[in-house]
C-alpha positions as a Markdown table, in Angstrom:
| # | Residue | x | y | z |
|---|---|---|---|---|
| 1 | Met | -59.6 | -16.3 | 153.3 |
| 2 | Asp | -56.9 | -15.0 | 155.5 |
| 3 | Ser | -53.5 | -15.5 | 153.8 |
| 4 | Val | -50.6 | -13.4 | 152.7 |
| 5 | Ala | -51.3 | -14.2 | 149.0 |
| 6 | Ala | -55.0 | -14.9 | 149.0 |
| 7 | Ser | -56.2 | -11.6 | 147.6 |
| 8 | Ala | -53.9 | -11.9 | 144.5 |
| 9 | Thr | -54.2 | -15.7 | 143.8 |
| 10 | Gly | -57.9 | -16.1 | 143.8 |
| 11 | Ala | -58.6 | -15.3 | 140.2 |
| 12 | Ser | -62.3 | -15.6 | 139.3 |
| 13 | Arg | -61.7 | -16.3 | 135.6 |
| 14 | Val | -58.9 | -17.2 | 133.2 |
| 15 | Gly | -58.2 | -15.2 | 130.0 |
| 16 | Val | -58.3 | -16.8 | 126.6 |
| 17 | Val | -54.5 | -16.9 | 126.1 |
| 18 | Pro | -53.6 | -18.3 | 129.5 |
| 19 | Phe | -56.3 | -20.9 | 129.3 |
| 20 | Ser | -55.1 | -22.1 | 125.9 |
| 21 | Val | -51.5 | -22.4 | 127.2 |
| 22 | Leu | -52.7 | -24.4 | 130.2 |
| 23 | Ala | -55.1 | -26.5 | 128.1 |
| 24 | Ala | -52.2 | -27.5 | 125.8 |
| 25 | His | -50.1 | -28.9 | 128.7 |
| 26 | Asp | -50.5 | -31.4 | 131.6 |
| 27 | Val | -51.1 | -28.9 | 134.4 |
| 28 | Ser | -52.0 | -29.6 | 138.0 |
| 29 | Ser | -52.5 | -27.5 | 141.1 |
| 30 | Val | -50.3 | -27.5 | 144.1 |
| 31 | Leu | -50.6 | -25.9 | 147.5 |
| 32 | Val | -48.1 | -23.9 | 149.5 |
| 33 | Gly | -48.5 | -22.3 | 152.9 |
| 34 | Asp | -47.9 | -18.8 | 154.0 |
| 35 | Glu | -44.6 | -19.6 | 155.7 |
| 36 | Glu | -43.3 | -21.2 | 152.4 |
| 37 | Ile | -44.5 | -18.2 | 150.4 |
| 38 | Leu | -42.8 | -15.7 | 152.7 |
| 39 | Glu | -39.6 | -17.7 | 152.8 |
| 40 | Ala | -39.6 | -17.8 | 149.0 |
| 41 | Arg | -40.2 | -14.1 | 148.8 |
| 42 | Asp | -37.4 | -13.4 | 151.2 |
| 43 | Arg | -35.0 | -15.7 | 149.4 |
| 44 | Leu | -35.7 | -13.9 | 146.1 |
| 45 | Trp | -34.8 | -10.7 | 147.8 |
| 46 | Glu | -31.8 | -11.9 | 149.8 |
| 47 | Glu | -30.2 | -13.9 | 146.9 |
| 48 | Cys | -31.3 | -12.1 | 143.8 |
| 49 | Arg | -32.3 | -8.6 | 145.0 |
| 50 | Ile | -35.7 | -9.1 | 143.4 |
| 51 | Ala | -38.6 | -7.6 | 145.4 |
| 52 | Val | -41.8 | -9.4 | 144.7 |
| 53 | Glu | -45.3 | -9.4 | 146.2 |
| 54 | Pro | -46.2 | -12.5 | 148.2 |
| 55 | Ala | -48.5 | -13.9 | 145.4 |
| 56 | Ala | -45.6 | -13.7 | 142.9 |
| 57 | Ala | -43.5 | -15.9 | 145.2 |
| 58 | Val | -46.1 | -18.7 | 145.2 |
| 59 | Pro | -44.6 | -20.6 | 142.1 |
| 60 | Phe | -41.1 | -20.2 | 143.5 |
| 61 | Ala | -42.3 | -21.5 | 146.9 |
| 62 | Ala | -43.9 | -24.5 | 145.2 |
| 63 | Trp | -40.7 | -25.2 | 143.2 |
| 64 | Leu | -38.5 | -24.9 | 146.3 |
| 65 | Ala | -40.8 | -27.3 | 148.2 |
| 66 | Gly | -40.3 | -29.9 | 145.4 |
| 67 | Arg | -43.9 | -29.7 | 144.3 |
| 68 | Val | -43.0 | -28.5 | 140.7 |
| 69 | Pro | -41.0 | -30.8 | 138.5 |
| 70 | Gly | -38.0 | -29.5 | 136.5 |
| 71 | Tyr | -34.5 | -28.3 | 137.0 |
| 72 | Leu | -34.9 | -24.9 | 135.4 |
| 73 | Pro | -38.4 | -23.6 | 135.8 |
| 74 | Cys | -39.8 | -20.5 | 134.1 |
| 75 | Leu | -41.5 | -18.3 | 136.7 |
| 76 | Val | -43.3 | -15.0 | 136.2 |
| 77 | Leu | -42.5 | -12.6 | 139.0 |
| 78 | Cys | -44.2 | -9.3 | 139.8 |
| 79 | Gly | -43.5 | -6.6 | 142.4 |
| 80 | Ala | -46.5 | -4.4 | 141.6 |
| 81 | Asn | -48.1 | -5.0 | 145.0 |
| 82 | Ala | -44.8 | -5.4 | 147.0 |
| 83 | Asp | -44.8 | -3.3 | 150.2 |
| 84 | Trp | -41.2 | -3.2 | 151.3 |
| 85 | Thr | -40.4 | -1.1 | 154.3 |
| 86 | Ala | -37.3 | -0.9 | 156.4 |
| 87 | Glu | -37.6 | -2.8 | 159.7 |
């Protein structure tokens, strides 16, 4: 898979705690493209000064695209694999 977030979003298994949380709710999958992911990552930086790795921007990208319901979502963000360099 050749994507900006593929290496970090392709989990091969789910832990016990995350699985129990997901199983207790009506959860469905959504897809976002690389352009949407990068736009979400850039928006987090430009508007909030939060540097995240592309995979961490995936849920924000989905919400911005209107694919996640809710007015105030709770998103988990991570910058552990962010590679920010001056351009």
